[in-house]
Biopython code that builds the backbone (N, CA, C, O; Angstrom):
import numpy as np
from Bio.PDB.StructureBuilder import StructureBuilder

atoms = [
    (1, "VAL", "N", (4.074, 14.321, 17.249)),
    (1, "VAL", "CA", (5.112, 13.627, 16.502)),
    (1, "VAL", "C", (6.177, 14.621, 16.057)),
    (1, "VAL", "O", (7.374, 14.336, 16.110)),
    (2, "SER", "N", (5.726, 15.779, 15.621)),
    (2, "SER", "CA", (6.659, 16.802, 15.161)),
    (2, "SER", "C", (7.638, 17.205, 16.264)),
    (2, "SER", "O", (8.844, 17.291, 16.033)),
    (3, "LYS", "N", (7.111, 17.449, 17.455)),
    (3, "LYS", "CA", (7.978, 17.839, 18.574)),
    (3, "LYS", "C", (8.910, 16.702, 18.968)),
    (3, "LYS", "O", (10.103, 16.912, 19.190)),
    (4, "TRP", "N", (8.361, 15.511, 19.051)),
    (4, "TRP", "CA", (9.129, 14.343, 19.470)),
    (4, "TRP", "C", (10.278, 14.050, 18.513)),
    (4, "TRP", "O", (11.377, 13.709, 18.950)),
    (5, "THR", "N", (10.032, 14.182, 17.206)),
    (5, "THR", "CA", (11.060, 13.889, 16.200)),
    (5, "THR", "C", (11.872, 15.110, 15.799)),
    (5, "THR", "O", (12.861, 14.999, 15.074)),
    (6, "GLU", "N", (11.448, 16.281, 16.277)),
    (6, "GLU", "CA", (12.100, 17.541, 15.925)),
    (6, "GLU", "C", (12.114, 17.760, 14.403)),
    (6, "GLU", "O", (13.100, 18.209, 13.819)),
    (7, "VAL", "N", (10.986, 17.425, 13.804)),
    (7, "VAL", "CA", (10.777, 17.596, 12.365)),
    (7, "VAL", "C", (9.622, 18.579, 12.207)),
    (7, "VAL", "O", (8.642, 18.492, 12.948)),
    (8, "PRO", "N", (9.712, 19.515, 11.259)),
    (8, "PRO", "CA", (8.611, 20.471, 11.076)),
    (8, "PRO", "C", (7.269, 19.768, 10.828)),
    (8, "PRO", "O", (7.211, 18.721, 10.184)),
    (9, "VAL", "N", (6.210, 20.360, 11.346)),
    (9, "VAL", "CA", (4.857, 19.807, 11.202)),
    (9, "VAL", "C", (4.530, 19.528, 9.740)),
    (9, "VAL", "O", (3.934, 18.495, 9.435)),
    (10, "VAL", "N", (4.901, 20.408, 8.847)),
    (10, "VAL", "CA", (4.591, 20.228, 7.429)),
    (10, "VAL", "C", (5.228, 18.953, 6.877)),
    (10, "VAL", "O", (4.626, 18.292, 6.032)),
    (11, "HIS", "N", (6.419, 18.594, 7.329)),
    (11, "HIS", "CA", (7.070, 17.369, 6.850)),
    (11, "HIS", "C", (6.367, 16.118, 7.389)),
    (11, "HIS", "O", (6.216, 15.127, 6.675)),
    (12, "VAL", "N", (5.946, 16.174, 8.640)),
    (12, "VAL", "CA", (5.186, 15.060, 9.209)),
    (12, "VAL", "C", (3.888, 14.887, 8.429)),
    (12, "VAL", "O", (3.520, 13.766, 8.076)),
    (13, "HIS", "N", (3.200, 15.980, 8.159)),
    (13, "HIS", "CA", (1.945, 15.933, 7.403)),
    (13, "HIS", "C", (2.166, 15.355, 6.006)),
    (13, "HIS", "O", (1.349, 14.568, 5.528)),
    (14, "GLU", "N", (3.254, 15.735, 5.351)),
    (14, "GLU", "CA", (3.554, 15.212, 4.012)),
    (14, "GLU", "C", (3.701, 13.698, 4.037)),
    (14, "GLU", "O", (3.172, 13.010, 3.163)),
    (15, "VAL", "N", (4.407, 13.176, 5.019)),
    (15, "VAL", "CA", (4.609, 11.730, 5.122)),
    (15, "VAL", "C", (3.288, 11.024, 5.415)),
    (15, "VAL", "O", (2.956, 10.029, 4.771)),
    (16, "VAL", "N", (2.545, 11.532, 6.377)),
    (16, "VAL", "CA", (1.279, 10.910, 6.778)),
    (16, "VAL", "C", (0.283, 10.884, 5.628)),
    (16, "VAL", "O", (-0.447, 9.906, 5.470)),
    (17, "THR", "N", (0.241, 11.928, 4.833)),
    (17, "THR", "CA", (-0.729, 11.973, 3.737)),
    (17, "THR", "C", (-0.239, 11.244, 2.488)),
    (17, "THR", "O", (-1.047, 10.915, 1.620)),
    (18, "PHE", "N", (1.045, 10.988, 2.379)),
    (18, "PHE", "CA", (1.573, 10.292, 1.204)),
    (18, "PHE", "C", (1.393, 8.779, 1.317)),
    (18, "PHE", "O", (0.989, 8.130, 0.353)),
    (19, "TYR", "N", (1.685, 8.223, 2.474)),
    (19, "TYR", "CA", (1.630, 6.773, 2.661)),
    (19, "TYR", "C", (0.273, 6.344, 3.202)),
    (19, "TYR", "O", (-0.213, 6.888, 4.194)),
    (20, "SER", "N", (-0.339, 5.355, 2.535)),
    (20, "SER", "CA", (-1.691, 4.936, 2.916)),
    (20, "SER", "C", (-1.741, 4.130, 4.212)),
    (20, "SER", "O", (-2.818, 3.953, 4.781)),
    (21, "MET", "N", (-0.610, 3.646, 4.682)),
    (21, "MET", "CA", (-0.646, 2.853, 5.913)),
    (21, "MET", "C", (-0.709, 3.706, 7.177)),
    (21, "MET", "O", (-0.947, 3.185, 8.267)),
    (22, "TYR", "N", (-0.497, 5.011, 7.038)),
    (22, "TYR", "CA", (-0.632, 5.914, 8.181)),
    (22, "TYR", "C", (-2.064, 6.424, 8.253)),
    (22, "TYR", "O", (-2.658, 6.761, 7.229)),
    (23, "ARG", "N", (-2.608, 6.480, 9.435)),
    (23, "ARG", "CA", (-3.994, 6.897, 9.634)),
    (23, "ARG", "C", (-4.047, 8.257, 10.316)),
    (23, "ARG", "O", (-3.279, 8.535, 11.237)),
    (24, "GLN", "N", (-4.960, 9.096, 9.854)),
    (24, "GLN", "CA", (-5.172, 10.393, 10.483)),
    (24, "GLN", "C", (-6.386, 10.381, 11.401)),
    (24, "GLN", "O", (-6.608, 11.316, 12.171)),
    (25, "LYS", "N", (-7.170, 9.307, 11.309)),
    (25, "LYS", "CA", (-8.320, 9.155, 12.194)),
    (25, "LYS", "C", (-8.494, 7.666, 12.477)),
    (25, "LYS", "O", (-7.987, 6.833, 11.726)),
    (26, "PRO", "N", (-9.198, 7.323, 13.543)),
    (26, "PRO", "CA", (-9.348, 5.916, 13.930)),
    (26, "PRO", "C", (-10.056, 5.084, 12.860)),
    (26, "PRO", "O", (-10.891, 5.583, 12.106)),
    (27, "VAL", "N", (-9.697, 3.806, 12.820)),
    (27, "VAL", "CA", (-10.360, 2.848, 11.934)),
    (27, "VAL", "C", (-11.114, 1.850, 12.803)),
    (27, "VAL", "O", (-10.958, 1.825, 14.024)),
    (28, "GLY", "N", (-11.932, 1.030, 12.153)),
    (28, "GLY", "CA", (-12.718, 0.035, 12.873)),
    (28, "GLY", "C", (-11.868, -1.096, 13.420)),
    (28, "GLY", "O", (-10.684, -1.220, 13.109)),
    (29, "LYS", "N", (-12.496, -1.908, 14.231)),
    (29, "LYS", "CA", (-11.841, -3.088, 14.800)),
    (29, "LYS", "C", (-11.332, -3.990, 13.675)),
    (29, "LYS", "O", (-10.262, -4.590, 13.777)),
    (30, "ARG", "N", (-12.112, -4.073, 12.612)),
    (30, "ARG", "CA", (-11.734, -4.818, 11.408)),
    (30, "ARG", "C", (-11.623, -3.806, 10.269)),
    (30, "ARG", "O", (-12.609, -3.169, 9.899)),
    (31, "HIS", "N", (-10.419, -3.661, 9.719)),
    (31, "HIS", "CA", (-10.198, -2.667, 8.667)),
    (31, "HIS", "C", (-10.152, -3.352, 7.304)),
    (31, "HIS", "O", (-9.352, -4.258, 7.071)),
    (32, "ILE", "N", (-11.028, -2.900, 6.413)),
    (32, "ILE", "CA", (-11.116, -3.462, 5.062)),
    (32, "ILE", "C", (-10.488, -2.488, 4.081)),
    (32, "ILE", "O", (-10.843, -1.309, 4.045)),
    (33, "ARG", "N", (-9.547, -2.993, 3.280)),
    (33, "ARG", "CA", (-8.974, -2.222, 2.175)),
    (33, "ARG", "C", (-9.445, -2.916, 0.898)),
    (33, "ARG", "O", (-9.131, -4.084, 0.670)),
    (34, "PHE", "N", (-10.192, -2.201, 0.072)),
    (34, "PHE", "CA", (-10.800, -2.773, -1.128)),
    (34, "PHE", "C", (-10.072, -2.252, -2.355)),
    (34, "PHE", "O", (-9.971, -1.040, -2.548)),
    (35, "CYS", "N", (-9.562, -3.155, -3.186)),
    (35, "CYS", "CA", (-8.801, -2.769, -4.377)),
    (35, "CYS", "C", (-9.725, -2.198, -5.455)),
    (35, "CYS", "O", (-10.742, -2.797, -5.804)),
    (36, "THR", "N", (-9.348, -1.032, -5.971)),
    (36, "THR", "CA", (-10.165, -0.363, -6.992)),
    (36, "THR", "C", (-9.401, -0.129, -8.295)),
    (36, "THR", "O", (-9.819, 0.693, -9.111)),
    (37, "THR", "N", (-8.295, -0.834, -8.502)),
    (37, "THR", "CA", (-7.525, -0.601, -9.721)),
    (37, "THR", "C", (-8.057, -1.422, -10.890)),
    (37, "THR", "O", (-9.003, -2.196, -10.744)),
    (38, "THR", "N", (-7.443, -1.241, -12.033)),
    (38, "THR", "CA", (-7.946, -1.758, -13.304)),
    (38, "THR", "C", (-8.226, -3.254, -13.303)),
    (38, "THR", "O", (-9.301, -3.670, -13.736)),
    (39, "SER", "N", (-7.292, -4.074, -12.832)),
    (39, "SER", "CA", (-7.505, -5.529, -12.855)),
    (39, "SER", "C", (-8.770, -5.913, -12.101)),
    (39, "SER", "O", (-9.565, -6.726, -12.573)),
    (40, "CYS", "N", (-8.947, -5.327, -10.935)),
    (40, "CYS", "CA", (-10.142, -5.639, -10.141)),
    (40, "CYS", "C", (-11.400, -5.073, -10.793)),
    (40, "CYS", "O", (-12.448, -5.719, -10.786)),
    (41, "MET", "N", (-11.299, -3.861, -11.360)),
    (41, "MET", "CA", (-12.464, -3.270, -12.037)),
    (41, "MET", "C", (-12.915, -4.137, -13.205)),
    (41, "MET", "O", (-14.112, -4.341, -13.408)),
    (42, "LEU", "N", (-11.953, -4.648, -13.971)),
    (42, "LEU", "CA", (-12.296, -5.493, -15.111)),
    (42, "LEU", "C", (-12.987, -6.784, -14.676)),
    (42, "LEU", "O", (-13.715, -7.402, -15.453)),
    (43, "MET", "N", (-12.753, -7.182, -13.433)),
    (43, "MET", "CA", (-13.353, -8.409, -12.914)),
    (43, "MET", "C", (-14.607, -8.148, -12.074)),
    (43, "MET", "O", (-15.106, -9.053, -11.406)),
    (44, "GLY", "N", (-15.117, -6.908, -12.107)),
    (44, "GLY", "CA", (-16.397, -6.617, -11.470)),
    (44, "GLY", "C", (-16.337, -6.036, -10.069)),
    (44, "GLY", "O", (-17.299, -6.155, -9.311)),
    (45, "SER", "N", (-15.234, -5.415, -9.715)),
    (45, "SER", "CA", (-15.094, -4.897, -8.347)),
    (45, "SER", "C", (-16.095, -3.799, -8.004)),
    (45, "SER", "O", (-16.492, -3.675, -6.845)),
    (46, "GLU", "N", (-16.508, -3.006, -8.979)),
    (46, "GLU", "CA", (-17.439, -1.905, -8.681)),
    (46, "GLU", "C", (-18.746, -2.433, -8.098)),
    (46, "GLU", "O", (-19.273, -1.874, -7.136)),
    (47, "LYS", "N", (-19.262, -3.503, -8.680)),
    (47, "LYS", "CA", (-20.507, -4.112, -8.196)),
    (47, "LYS", "C", (-20.312, -4.671, -6.785)),
    (47, "LYS", "O", (-21.171, -4.496, -5.921)),
    (48, "ILE", "N", (-19.196, -5.336, -6.559)),
    (48, "ILE", "CA", (-18.922, -5.927, -5.247)),
    (48, "ILE", "C", (-18.702, -4.832, -4.201)),
    (48, "ILE", "O", (-19.176, -4.949, -3.071)),
    (49, "LEU", "N", (-17.988, -3.777, -4.573)),
    (49, "LEU", "CA", (-17.757, -2.669, -3.645)),
    (49, "LEU", "C", (-19.075, -1.994, -3.272)),
    (49, "LEU", "O", (-19.297, -1.677, -2.104)),
    (50, "ASP", "N", (-19.942, -1.773, -4.248)),
    (50, "ASP", "CA", (-21.261, -1.195, -3.960)),
    (50, "ASP", "C", (-22.043, -2.086, -2.992)),
    (50, "ASP", "O", (-22.696, -1.597, -2.070)),
    (51, "TYR", "N", (-21.966, -3.391, -3.215)),
    (51, "TYR", "CA", (-22.644, -4.346, -2.330)),
    (51, "TYR", "C", (-22.081, -4.258, -0.910)),
    (51, "TYR", "O", (-22.836, -4.236, 0.062)),
    (52, "LEU", "N", (-20.763, -4.209, -0.798)),
    (52, "LEU", "CA", (-20.110, -4.133, 0.508)),
    (52, "LEU", "C", (-20.486, -2.845, 1.243)),
    (52, "LEU", "O", (-20.772, -2.866, 2.440)),
    (53, "LYS", "N", (-20.481, -1.728, 0.517)),
    (53, "LYS", "CA", (-20.862, -0.443, 1.128)),
    (53, "LYS", "C", (-22.299, -0.495, 1.645)),
    (53, "LYS", "O", (-22.590, -0.032, 2.747)),
    (54, "LYS", "N", (-23.193, -1.065, 0.832)),
    (54, "LYS", "CA", (-24.604, -1.165, 1.226)),
    (54, "LYS", "C", (-24.752, -2.091, 2.435)),
    (54, "LYS", "O", (-25.500, -1.797, 3.366)),
    (55, "LYS", "N", (-24.043, -3.189, 2.407)),
    (55, "LYS", "CA", (-24.108, -4.170, 3.492)),
    (55, "LYS", "C", (-23.626, -3.570, 4.816)),
    (55, "LYS", "O", (-24.232, -3.799, 5.862)),
    (56, "LEU", "N", (-22.532, -2.802, 4.765)),
    (56, "LEU", "CA", (-21.979, -2.192, 5.979)),
    (56, "LEU", "C", (-22.672, -0.884, 6.343)),
    (56, "LEU", "O", (-22.637, -0.452, 7.495)),
    (57, "GLY", "N", (-23.305, -0.254, 5.347)),
    (57, "GLY", "CA", (-23.951, 1.035, 5.579)),
    (57, "GLY", "C", (-22.966, 2.187, 5.712)),
    (57, "GLY", "O", (-23.254, 3.191, 6.362)),
    (58, "ILE", "N", (-21.799, 2.033, 5.089)),
    (58, "ILE", "CA", (-20.767, 3.076, 5.143)),
    (58, "ILE", "C", (-20.148, 3.277, 3.772)),
    (58, "ILE", "O", (-20.306, 2.443, 2.880)),
    (59, "GLY", "N", (-19.446, 4.382, 3.611)),
    (59, "GLY", "CA", (-18.720, 4.676, 2.389)),
    (59, "GLY", "C", (-17.222, 4.621, 2.629)),
    (59, "GLY", "O", (-16.762, 4.237, 3.704)),
    (60, "ASN", "N", (-16.479, 5.008, 1.620)),
    (60, "ASN", "CA", (-15.021, 5.032, 1.706)),
    (60, "ASN", "C", (-14.561, 5.952, 2.837)),
    (60, "ASN", "O", (-15.026, 7.086, 2.960)),
    (61, "GLY", "N", (-13.650, 5.452, 3.652)),
    (61, "GLY", "CA", (-13.101, 6.247, 4.741)),
    (61, "GLY", "C", (-13.976, 6.324, 5.975)),
    (61, "GLY", "O", (-13.690, 7.095, 6.891)),
    (62, "GLU", "N", (-15.034, 5.538, 6.012)),
    (62, "GLU", "CA", (-15.964, 5.598, 7.144)),
    (62, "GLU", "C", (-15.861, 4.350, 8.024)),
    (62, "GLU", "O", (-15.288, 3.334, 7.632)),
    (63, "VAL", "N", (-16.427, 4.459, 9.210)),
    (63, "VAL", "CA", (-16.455, 3.375, 10.191)),
    (63, "VAL", "C", (-17.915, 3.088, 10.524)),
    (63, "VAL", "O", (-18.718, 4.012, 10.654)),
    (64, "THR", "N", (-18.260, 1.808, 10.661)),
    (64, "THR", "CA", (-19.634, 1.461, 11.043)),
    (64, "THR", "C", (-19.940, 2.051, 12.421)),
    (64, "THR", "O", (-19.035, 2.218, 13.238)),
    (65, "PRO", "N", (-21.215, 2.369, 12.684)),
    (65, "PRO", "CA", (-21.576, 2.985, 13.970)),
    (65, "PRO", "C", (-21.115, 2.192, 15.198)),
    (65, "PRO", "O", (-20.817, 2.777, 16.240)),
    (66, "ASP", "N", (-21.058, 0.854, 15.074)),
    (66, "ASP", "CA", (-20.614, 0.036, 16.209)),
    (66, "ASP", "C", (-19.093, -0.053, 16.319)),
    (66, "ASP", "O", (-18.568, -0.663, 17.251)),
    (67, "GLY", "N", (-18.384, 0.559, 15.361)),
    (67, "GLY", "CA", (-16.923, 0.557, 15.389)),
    (67, "GLY", "C", (-16.291, -0.744, 14.941)),
    (67, "GLY", "O", (-15.077, -0.919, 15.052)),
    (68, "GLU", "N", (-17.106, -1.663, 14.434)),
    (68, "GLU", "CA", (-16.609, -2.987, 14.058)),
    (68, "GLU", "C", (-15.802, -2.966, 12.759)),
    (68, "GLU", "O", (-14.727, -3.561, 12.689)),
    (69, "PHE", "N", (-16.316, -2.281, 11.726)),
    (69, "PHE", "CA", (-15.662, -2.284, 10.417)),
    (69, "PHE", "C", (-15.364, -0.872, 9.941)),
    (69, "PHE", "O", (-16.110, 0.066, 10.221)),
    (70, "SER", "N", (-14.259, -0.739, 9.216)),
    (70, "SER", "CA", (-13.975, 0.491, 8.474)),
    (70, "SER", "C", (-13.640, 0.073, 7.051)),
    (70, "SER", "O", (-13.196, -1.049, 6.809)),
    (71, "LEU", "N", (-13.857, 0.988, 6.112)),
    (71, "LEU", "CA", (-13.671, 0.691, 4.698)),
    (71, "LEU", "C", (-12.773, 1.736, 4.058)),
    (71, "LEU", "O", (-12.954, 2.939, 4.244)),
    (72, "GLU", "N", (-11.801, 1.247, 3.302)),
    (72, "GLU", "CA", (-10.875, 2.124, 2.587)),
    (72, "GLU", "C", (-10.704, 1.601, 1.165)),
    (72, "GLU", "O", (-10.309, 0.453, 0.963)),
    (73, "GLU", "N", (-10.998, 2.439, 0.191)),
    (73, "GLU", "CA", (-10.712, 2.080, -1.191)),
    (73, "GLU", "C", (-9.222, 2.268, -1.393)),
    (73, "GLU", "O", (-8.671, 3.316, -1.055)),
    (74, "ALA", "N", (-8.563, 1.246, -1.948)),
    (74, "ALA", "CA", (-7.109, 1.258, -2.054)),
    (74, "ALA", "C", (-6.653, 1.061, -3.489)),
    (74, "ALA", "O", (-7.319, 0.413, -4.296)),
    (75, "GLU", "N", (-5.510, 1.636, -3.779)),
    (75, "GLU", "CA", (-4.861, 1.354, -5.054)),
    (75, "GLU", "C", (-4.321, -0.066, -4.976)),
    (75, "GLU", "O", (-4.445, -0.714, -3.936)),
    (76, "CYS", "N", (-3.749, -0.542, -6.013)),
    (76, "CYS", "CA", (-3.333, -1.936, -6.167)),
    (76, "CYS", "C", (-2.814, -2.569, -4.877)),
    (76, "CYS", "O", (-1.906, -2.044, -4.233)),
    (77, "LEU", "N", (-3.400, -3.690, -4.518)),
    (77, "LEU", "CA", (-2.975, -4.454, -3.349)),
    (77, "LEU", "C", (-2.106, -5.642, -3.763)),
    (77, "LEU", "O", (-1.807, -6.521, -2.955)),
    (78, "CYS", "N", (-1.706, -5.652, -5.036)),
    (78, "CYS", "CA", (-0.736, -6.629, -5.563)),
    (78, "CYS", "C", (-1.212, -8.072, -5.474)),
    (78, "CYS", "O", (-0.439, -8.967, -5.131)),
    (79, "ALA", "N", (-2.469, -8.294, -5.779)),
    (79, "ALA", "CA", (-3.010, -9.649, -5.807)),
    (79, "ALA", "C", (-3.974, -9.772, -6.981)),
    (79, "ALA", "O", (-5.094, -10.259, -6.830)),
    (80, "CYS", "N", (-3.527, -9.329, -8.144)),
    (80, "CYS", "CA", (-4.383, -9.273, -9.332)),
    (80, "CYS", "C", (-4.940, -10.641, -9.724)),
    (80, "CYS", "O", (-6.006, -10.727, -10.333)),
    (81, "GLU", "N", (-4.224, -11.705, -9.379)),
    (81, "GLU", "CA", (-4.702, -13.044, -9.713)),
    (81, "GLU", "C", (-5.961, -13.410, -8.933)),
    (81, "GLU", "O", (-6.647, -14.371, -9.282)),
    (82, "SER", "N", (-6.268, -12.657, -7.886)),
    (82, "SER", "CA", (-7.452, -12.912, -7.058)),
    (82, "SER", "C", (-8.545, -11.871, -7.265)),
    (82, "SER", "O", (-9.454, -11.751, -6.443)),
    (83, "ALA", "N", (-8.462, -11.127, -8.349)),
    (83, "ALA", "CA", (-9.408, -10.027, -8.607)),
    (83, "ALA", "C", (-10.826, -10.555, -8.800)),
    (83, "ALA", "O", (-11.026, -11.629, -9.368)),
    (84, "PRO", "N", (-11.807, -9.791, -8.321)),
    (84, "PRO", "CA", (-11.713, -8.628, -7.447)),
    (84, "PRO", "C", (-11.384, -9.069, -6.029)),
    (84, "PRO", "O", (-11.809, -10.134, -5.582)),
    (85, "MET", "N", (-10.614, -8.230, -5.322)),
    (85, "MET", "CA", (-10.138, -8.646, -4.008)),
    (85, "MET", "C", (-10.102, -7.500, -3.010)),
    (85, "MET", "O", (-10.225, -6.327, -3.360)),
    (86, "MET", "N", (-9.927, -7.891, -1.751)),
    (86, "MET", "CA", (-9.782, -6.921, -0.671)),
    (86, "MET", "C", (-8.888, -7.533, 0.399)),
    (86, "MET", "O", (-8.596, -8.729, 0.385)),
    (87, "GLN", "N", (-8.467, -6.691, 1.313)),
    (87, "GLN", "CA", (-7.770, -7.152, 2.510)),
    (87, "GLN", "C", (-8.674, -6.849, 3.695)),
    (87, "GLN", "O", (-9.334, -5.812, 3.739)),
    (88, "ILE", "N", (-8.695, -7.758, 4.644)),
    (88, "ILE", "CA", (-9.355, -7.465, 5.911)),
    (88, "ILE", "C", (-8.336, -7.774, 6.994)),
    (88, "ILE", "O", (-7.921, -8.919, 7.172)),
    (89, "ASP", "N", (-7.946, -6.743, 7.707)),
    (89, "ASP", "CA", (-6.876, -6.836, 8.701)),
    (89, "ASP", "C", (-5.605, -7.423, 8.098)),
    (89, "ASP", "O", (-4.910, -8.210, 8.741)),
    (90, "GLY", "N", (-5.306, -7.037, 6.862)),
    (90, "GLY", "CA", (-4.079, -7.466, 6.198)),
    (90, "GLY", "C", (-4.157, -8.820, 5.519)),
    (90, "GLY", "O", (-3.215, -9.210, 4.828)),
    (91, "LYS", "N", (-5.261, -9.555, 5.695)),
    (91, "LYS", "CA", (-5.415, -10.865, 5.051)),
    (91, "LYS", "C", (-6.132, -10.685, 3.722)),
    (91, "LYS", "O", (-7.150, -9.999, 3.638)),
    (92, "TYR", "N", (-5.587, -11.311, 2.684)),
    (92, "TYR", "CA", (-6.162, -11.197, 1.350)),
    (92, "TYR", "C", (-7.401, -12.069, 1.205)),
    (92, "TYR", "O", (-7.453, -13.186, 1.721)),
    (93, "ALA", "N", (-8.395, -11.549, 0.499)),
    (93, "ALA", "CA", (-9.619, -12.287, 0.217)),
    (93, "ALA", "C", (-10.022, -12.026, -1.222)),
    (93, "ALA", "O", (-10.135, -10.875, -1.643)),
    (94, "GLY", "N", (-10.238, -13.090, -1.972)),
    (94, "GLY", "CA", (-10.658, -12.959, -3.352)),
    (94, "GLY", "C", (-10.472, -14.274, -4.081)),
    (94, "GLY", "O", (-9.830, -15.175, -3.542)),
    (95, "PRO", "N", (-10.994, -14.419, -5.261)),
    (95, "PRO", "CA", (-11.885, -13.496, -5.951)),
    (95, "PRO", "C", (-13.207, -13.371, -5.196)),
    (95, "PRO", "O", (-13.748, -14.351, -4.685)),
    (96, "LEU", "N", (-13.706, -12.151, -5.142)),
    (96, "LEU", "CA", (-14.897, -11.846, -4.357)),
    (96, "LEU", "C", (-16.182, -11.978, -5.159)),
    (96, "LEU", "O", (-16.247, -11.642, -6.342)),
    (97, "THR", "N", (-17.187, -12.474, -4.482)),
    (97, "THR", "CA", (-18.571, -12.482, -4.958)),
    (97, "THR", "C", (-19.398, -11.912, -3.805)),
    (97, "THR", "O", (-18.877, -11.736, -2.704)),
    (98, "GLU", "N", (-20.652, -11.628, -4.039)),
    (98, "GLU", "CA", (-21.508, -11.149, -2.953)),
    (98, "GLU", "C", (-21.584, -12.193, -1.840)),
    (98, "GLU", "O", (-21.569, -11.848, -0.658)),
    (99, "GLU", "N", (-21.665, -13.463, -2.219)),
    (99, "GLU", "CA", (-21.736, -14.537, -1.234)),
    (99, "GLU", "C", (-20.457, -14.609, -0.407)),
    (99, "GLU", "O", (-20.506, -14.818, 0.805)),
    (100, "LYS", "N", (-19.314, -14.437, -1.064)),
    (100, "LYS", "CA", (-18.034, -14.485, -0.346)),
    (100, "LYS", "C", (-17.912, -13.293, 0.607)),
    (100, "LYS", "O", (-17.390, -13.441, 1.712)),
    (101, "VAL", "N", (-18.382, -12.123, 0.196)),
    (101, "VAL", "CA", (-18.376, -10.948, 1.076)),
    (101, "VAL", "C", (-19.216, -11.239, 2.317)),
    (101, "VAL", "O", (-18.792, -10.945, 3.434)),
    (102, "ASP", "N", (-20.404, -11.813, 2.127)),
    (102, "ASP", "CA", (-21.264, -12.165, 3.266)),
    (102, "ASP", "C", (-20.539, -13.114, 4.223)),
    (102, "ASP", "O", (-20.578, -12.932, 5.439)),
    (103, "GLN", "N", (-19.885, -14.115, 3.665)),
    (103, "GLN", "CA", (-19.159, -15.098, 4.470)),
    (103, "GLN", "C", (-18.026, -14.429, 5.259)),
    (103, "GLN", "O", (-17.853, -14.700, 6.448)),
    (104, "ILE", "N", (-17.266, -13.566, 4.605)),
    (104, "ILE", "CA", (-16.144, -12.870, 5.255)),
    (104, "ILE", "C", (-16.649, -11.986, 6.390)),
    (104, "ILE", "O", (-16.056, -11.961, 7.469)),
    (105, "LEU", "N", (-17.732, -11.267, 6.156)),
    (105, "LEU", "CA", (-18.286, -10.397, 7.196)),
    (105, "LEU", "C", (-18.801, -11.210, 8.381)),
    (105, "LEU", "O", (-18.626, -10.812, 9.533)),
    (106, "ARG", "N", (-19.436, -12.353, 8.099)),
    (106, "ARG", "CA", (-19.912, -13.233, 9.181)),
    (106, "ARG", "C", (-18.739, -13.743, 10.023)),
    (106, "ARG", "O", (-18.791, -13.738, 11.253)),
    (107, "GLU", "N", (-17.682, -14.182, 9.336)),
    (107, "GLU", "CA", (-16.529, -14.761, 10.027)),
    (107, "GLU", "C", (-15.734, -13.725, 10.817)),
    (107, "GLU", "O", (-15.039, -14.075, 11.771)),
    (108, "ASN", "N", (-15.828, -12.467, 10.431)),
    (108, "ASN", "CA", (-15.015, -11.425, 11.057)),
    (108, "ASN", "C", (-15.818, -10.414, 11.864)),
    (108, "ASN", "O", (-15.250, -9.462, 12.399)),
    (109, "GLY", "N", (-17.116, -10.604, 11.959)),
    (109, "GLY", "CA", (-17.964, -9.620, 12.628)),
    (109, "GLY", "C", (-18.272, -9.902, 14.062)),
    (109, "GLY", "O", (-18.979, -9.127, 14.705)),
]
sb = StructureBuilder()
sb.init_structure("model")
sb.init_model(0)
sb.init_chain("A")
sb.init_seg("    ")
for serial, (resi, resn, name, xyz) in enumerate(atoms, 1):
    if name == "N":
        sb.init_residue(resn, " ", resi, " ")
    sb.init_atom(name, np.array(xyz, "f"), 0.0, 1.0, " ", f" {name:<3s}", serial, name[0])
structure = sb.get_structure()
């Protein structure tokens, strides 16, 4: 990218690491962004996130062994009215419960 744009490597790296929509490594076929900010935390997101991690068998920034799902903890996804919430492939899902997480994974797996 640096050569193609004729921009120093350090500037490309700064942009890639600043914006969360740029990826430095591959993500799963289905990419989950889980909101971890205050509104979601107050509504129980920590418990739901722990459940999701256990269910997928991965942590933040990881991809399932089959390449189906990846998980990213994200700052505010601007859907506080649906807290706790996540995005899967850009689609909003919430308010989340363990049952709703199971349903979403079934529908998208």
